[in-house]
Each structure stands twice: as structure tokens, then as C-alpha cells.
N, C-alpha and C positions, 0 to 999 in steps of 0.2 A: 550311638547308641542302640543297640540290639532293643528285639523285642521280647519280651517274656511271654510265652505258652504253655498252656497247664493241659494236661491230656487226664479227662476225669471219665470214671466207669465203672460198674461195677468189679465185685473182685472174676477175674475170669471173662472178662471183655474182649481181651485180646490188647492189654494197650500195652502191654513192653513189649510185642511184635509189632505194632504200628508205631511206636518210638524207633525200634532198630529201623526200618522202614523208611519214616523219616527221616531221621540222622543221615541215612546213608543217600537218599534223595539231596537234602540239603548238601552234604558234602560234594556230590557230584556236581552240585551248582556251583562250587566254590565258597559257601557260605560257611563261617567258622561259628560249630556250635557246642552247646555246654550244656549237662544233660546231668539231671538233677529227680530221685525221687524218694517219697516220706512214706513212711516213716525210714529214718536212717538209721536201721538197725546195726549197722556196724561202726556207725559215728557219733551216734550222741546217745547219753545216759540216759533221756527222758524217752529216745525211741526202746530203748532197749527197758524202762519198765513197762513199757506198752506192751512190748513182747511179750513180757512174764505174766503180766495182768492177760492176756486175750490167753495167754494159755494155763490159767486157774492159779498161779504161786506167788499170788499179792491177797491171797485171801477176797473182801469182800471188792477190792477198789474197781471191778468192772462194774461193781452194780451204780456207780456213781456216773453217769451221762456228762456231768459238767467235766468232774474230777478226770474221766479219760481226756475228754476233748481239753483240759485244762496241758496236760502229758504232753498231745499231740501239736501243739500251737506252741509250747517251748522248741518243740523240737525246730520247729521252723523258725523261731526268733532266734535260736541258735545257730541259724544257717543264713539269716537275712545277710550280713554283710559279703559273704559266698555271693549270693544269689545279685546282690548290687553289683558286686567288683564283675561278676560273669556278665551282667548284662551290661556292664559297661564297656568290656571287652569284645566278645563275642557278637553276630550277625544274630543268632536267636538263641536262645537258655529256653530248652524242654523241658517239664516237668512234668512228673508221673505221679497224679494225687496232688495235690496242696489245699489251700482253707477252702472250697468248696467240699471237699471230701470229708473234711471235719464238720462244714452245717448240713450237709445229706445226710450220714450216718446219723448222727446225736438226733437232727430231728426224727430223723427213722425210729429210734430207738425211743422217742419219748411220743411215736405218732401225733405228730405234728406234720405239719405241711410248708413249703419257704415263704410260706408268711407270717410262720409264726416265731411265737418269741426268741426260740432256743438259734436260728438263722441268726434273727437282727444280735444278738449275746454276743455270738464267732465272731462277726463283721467287725463289732466294737474290741472285743478281744486281740486280734487280731493285727484286723488294720489301723485301728485307732489307737490303742495303747501299745501295743508290741512294737509295731511300724513296719511287719511285714510288706515286701513287696504287691503291690496289687499286679494282678497279671495284666498283657494288652489284651490275650485273645484268651477264651476255652475252645477243649474240643472237648466234645463230649461221645466216644466210644458207646453207642446205643446198641445192647442185644438185650431180647429174651431170657427171662431172668430163669427159666430152665436151660437155655444154650450155656449161660455165662455157668451155672450151677455143672453142668458136665464137663465142659474144660476146666474149672475148678476140682474136678474129682479126678478127671486125667492128670493135670498137673501133682496133685497128690500121688498119685500113683507112680508117675516117671521121673520124678523128682528127688533127689535127695534134700530133706530138710523143710519141704515144702507143703507139710502138713497142713489142712483147714482149722484155724482158729476160731475162735467161740463169733465172729462176726459173718466168716467165711461161710460154717455151717448151718449159722438161722437163715431158712428159705425165705420166711415168711419177713424176717429183717431186711437180705437183700430184695425183694420183691417193693417193699414200701420207700428204701432207699432208692432206686429205680424210679420212683414215680416222683420223688421230691427231687432229682438231679432234673429231671423231665420240668418240673417246674422252676426250678433254678434257670435254667437255659432260657425256656420262656422266657422269662422276666430280667433275661441279659445281665444276671447278676453281677456285681464288680467289672463284669466289662462285656464286651459282645462274647457270644457261643456261636458255634459251627457242631450242629449236630451231625453223626456220622454214625453210616450201616454200620455197624460189628458183625453182622450176619453175611456182608459181602466183600467183595473183595476191596478196600480203600487203595487208591490213584495214589500210592504217594509221591509221587515226582509231582503232579496234578499238585497236591496238598501244600507240598514242598513251594511251590514257587506261588501259590497263594498266598504263605506266609512269608514271604521276603515282601509281598506287596508287589 
């Protein structure tokens, strides 16, 4: 049985770059690795509805924090069997954004902290009711909001189809989300967390070795 490792962080934190490096380092050590990224915009109708809502194409749906969180959760529920199968057949399953992302962004939108009602609601929905696999470990790529915003803006200018959505464009929301992420990490929500400095070069080979135990 492999380990389900989740990579979390603000939009523009550098998760995809780190994921690429860690997967390469794991492969170099002979480990079998599977990758997932949520929302699965190209694979799941719930994720596609999320994208439409975030770009203003579904009326007032984005105003509902719980409604949006439900769509994010349903995307993961649809992938739960694939996640379990991948964990059974690989050494590491690396996931870019997962349950904690839903908790952090929703709590931040409601101006709650990690001890608030919303974080508990997400856990009850995704873990208890939907049976979505619980991570073995979280990696939080922590960067100052301004750094993440600059990276997201650069990505928007240099990559086709990467225009910032309503969440990515909201600087205050990003700042509050970063604070909730830090609280979730300190509380070791759902599983142990490791906080990585996203402004420095992460030693991917050393991190890969740690993930394999």
C-alpha cells in the first residue's frame, strides 16, 4: 500500500513546479508514482461547473460558499475509487490540492479560522459522508501572498488559458486563505503536515526520500 501525499498552497505558490520535481526525484529512486490534481477540469462535470462559476458563467452560484464547496467535494468523490486504486498499486500518490484546499478557501471566504464551523463541515462532508481517502501527509508550500500573486500574474501572461479566476484575483481572499492554511498545518488537520518555504529552492531529492520513509 502506497502513501497518499497532498500538496497544498495558495494560487501561484509553485505547487506544479514542486510536484514535477518531486515526481522526478521519486522516479529516480525507482518509486512508482501516480499524480492527481484538483479540480479535474477536463475529467469531471462538477469541476467543469466550478470553472464556469469562477468565471462568472453560472449566475449567483459563486456567492454560495457551501454550494461551491459541494461541487469541489463531488469532484473528489467521483475520483475516490481511482485514488484508492492508485494508492494500492503505487508507492506514492501525489495530489495537487485536496480536501484542505476546500476547507481553507471556504473558511477564508466566510472569514472563519481553522477552528470554525466550515472546516468541520468540510471534514464531515468529504471524509465522513463521501468516504474520500484521507491523506497520509500534507505538504504546505508557504509563500507570502505578494509573491504568489506575482507568480499567478506572470502565469496569466505567459500561459494560454490560465487567466486568473474569481478566487485567484481576490488578494484579500488569498491572504486570509494563507492564514487558514497555516492554522490547518499547525493543527495537523487530518494528517501530519510539513511546511515548506516556497520562496527558497526545495531539495526535491531529500523530500522524495523523506516521503518514501
